[in-house]
C-alpha positions in Angstrom: -6.3 2.9 8.4 -8.0 5.8 10.0 -10.8 4.8 12.1 -13.4 7.4 11.6 -16.3 8.5 13.9 -18.3 6.1 11.4 -16.6 2.8 12.5 -16.7 3.8 16.4 -20.2 4.7 16.4 -21.0 1.4 14.3 -19.3 -0.5 17.1 -21.4 1.0 20.0 -24.7 0.6 17.7 -23.6 -3.2 17.4 -22.5 -3.7 21.1 -25.4 -2.3 22.3 -27.7 -4.4 20.1 -25.7 -7.7 21.0 -26.1 -6.7 24.9 -29.8 -6.3 23.9 -30.0 -8.8 21.8 -32.5 -11.0 24.1 -34.7 -8.2 24.5 -35.3 -8.1 20.6 -35.4 -5.1 18.3 -34.3 -1.9 19.8 -35.7 1.7 19.0 -33.2 3.9 17.2 -34.0 6.5 19.9 -33.3 4.3 22.5 -30.0 3.2 20.8 -28.6 7.1 20.0 -29.6 7.8 23.7 -27.6 5.0 25.2 -24.7 5.4 23.1 -24.8 9.6 22.7 -25.0 9.3 19.0 -26.8 12.0 17.0 -29.7 10.3 15.1 -29.0 11.7 11.9 -25.5 10.0 11.9 -27.1 7.1 13.4 -29.6 6.6 10.5 -26.2 6.8 7.7 -24.6 4.2 9.7 -27.9 2.2 10.1 -28.1 2.3 6.4 -24.8 1.1 5.8 -25.0 -2.0 8.4 -28.4 -3.1 7.1 -27.0 -2.7 3.4 -24.1 -5.0 4.5 -26.4 -7.4 6.1 -25.3 -7.0 9.8 -28.6 -5.6 11.4 -32.4 -5.8 10.3 -35.2 -3.3 10.9 -38.8 -3.1 11.2 -40.8 0.3 11.1 -43.7 1.2 13.2 -43.8 2.0 16.9 -42.8 -1.3 17.9 -40.0 -1.7 15.2 -36.1 -0.8 15.7 -33.1 -2.8 15.2 -31.8 -6.0 15.8 -28.7 -8.0 14.5 -29.0 -10.2 11.6 -26.6 -12.7 12.9 -25.5 -14.0 16.2 -22.9 -11.7 17.5 -20.3 -14.6 17.4 -20.9 -14.7 13.6 -20.1 -10.8 12.9 -16.5 -10.0 13.1 -15.2 -6.5 14.0 -13.9 -6.3 10.2 -17.3 -7.0 9.1 -18.5 -3.8 11.1 -15.8 -1.8 10.0 -16.0 -2.6 6.3 -19.5 -1.9 6.2 -19.5 1.6 7.0 -15.9 2.7 5.7 -15.2 3.9 2.2 -11.5 2.8 2.7 -9.8 0.4 5.5 -6.5 0.5 3.6 -3.7 1.9 5.7 -2.2 4.0 2.5 -4.2 5.0 -0.6 -2.0 4.0 -2.9 -3.1 0.0 -1.9 -6.6 1.3 -2.9 -6.4 0.9 -6.5 -5.4 -2.1 -8.3 -2.1 -0.9 -9.8 -0.4 2.2 -8.6 2.0 3.5 -11.1 4.9 3.7 -8.5 4.6 0.0 -7.2 7.7 -1.5 -8.7 9.9 1.0 -7.5 8.2 1.4 -4.4 10.3 0.7 -1.2 7.5 0.4 1.2 4.6 -1.4 -0.5 5.0 -4.7 0.7 5.4 -3.6 4.5 1.9 -1.5 3.8 0.4 -4.5 2.4 1.5 -6.9 5.5 0.5 -4.0 7.9 -3.3 -4.5 5.9 -3.0 -8.3 6.0 -2.3 -8.3 9.6 -4.9 -5.6 10.4 -7.5 -7.6 8.4 -6.9 -11.1 9.9 -6.9 -9.8 13.3 -10.4 -7.8 13.0 -11.6 -11.0 11.1 -10.6 -13.4 14.1 -12.2 -10.8 16.9 -15.8 -11.2 16.8 -18.8 -8.9 18.2 -19.4 -11.3 20.8 -16.1 -11.3 21.9 -16.0 -7.7 22.2 -19.1 -7.7 24.2 -17.5 -10.2 26.6 -14.9 -8.0 27.3 -17.3 -5.0 27.8 -19.2 -7.5 30.6 -16.1 -8.8 32.5 -14.5 -5.1 32.7 -14.0 -3.7 36.2 -16.8 -1.7 37.2 -14.3 1.4 38.0 -13.4 1.2 34.1 -17.0 1.7 33.0 -17.8 5.5 31.9 -20.5 4.9 29.6 -22.9 1.9 30.6 -24.4 0.0 27.5 -27.8 -1.0 28.8 -31.1 0.8 30.1 -31.3 3.2 33.5 -27.7 2.6 33.9 -27.0 5.2 31.4 -29.0 7.9 33.0 -28.0 7.0 36.5 -24.2 6.6 35.7 -24.7 3.2 37.7 -23.6 -0.2 36.2 -26.1 -3.0 36.0 -24.2 -5.5 34.1 -23.3 -8.7 36.5 -19.7 -8.4 38.1 -16.9 -10.3 36.7 -15.5 -13.3 39.5 -12.2 -10.8 39.8 -14.1 -7.8 40.7 -14.4 -6.9 44.1 
């Protein structure tokens, strides 16, 4: 599986929406600015996320995007599956039947790799990812997700109990 810019940006968009969940709809230009995502590329990604039922949008001045489900009900697999054309680690698994499958020495290994990746990503939720972000030591934070902290380079998220 090749993690493309689509997946990286989709995860940033979804995490941003999860962090801002209580504030309601988030305007696209604000998300793009906070996450350093080109607007044209963001539109392509949010279109796929919307089609997959992960985000909803409202047009107009007070419109924007928000999660369609709670962050606990969205897995990393859901996000990547929505934006990627293929999640298979090798091309030959994409097709129902590969002409070399019977003689391929590694097909079972690749199937196992795919299953392990899918299961791990299906078990990890967007809420888990946001919680990990929120409890990360402040010195590791390079690009804060919310508000003025992006502009100032400071972090306005609560410190975890293990931070000094």
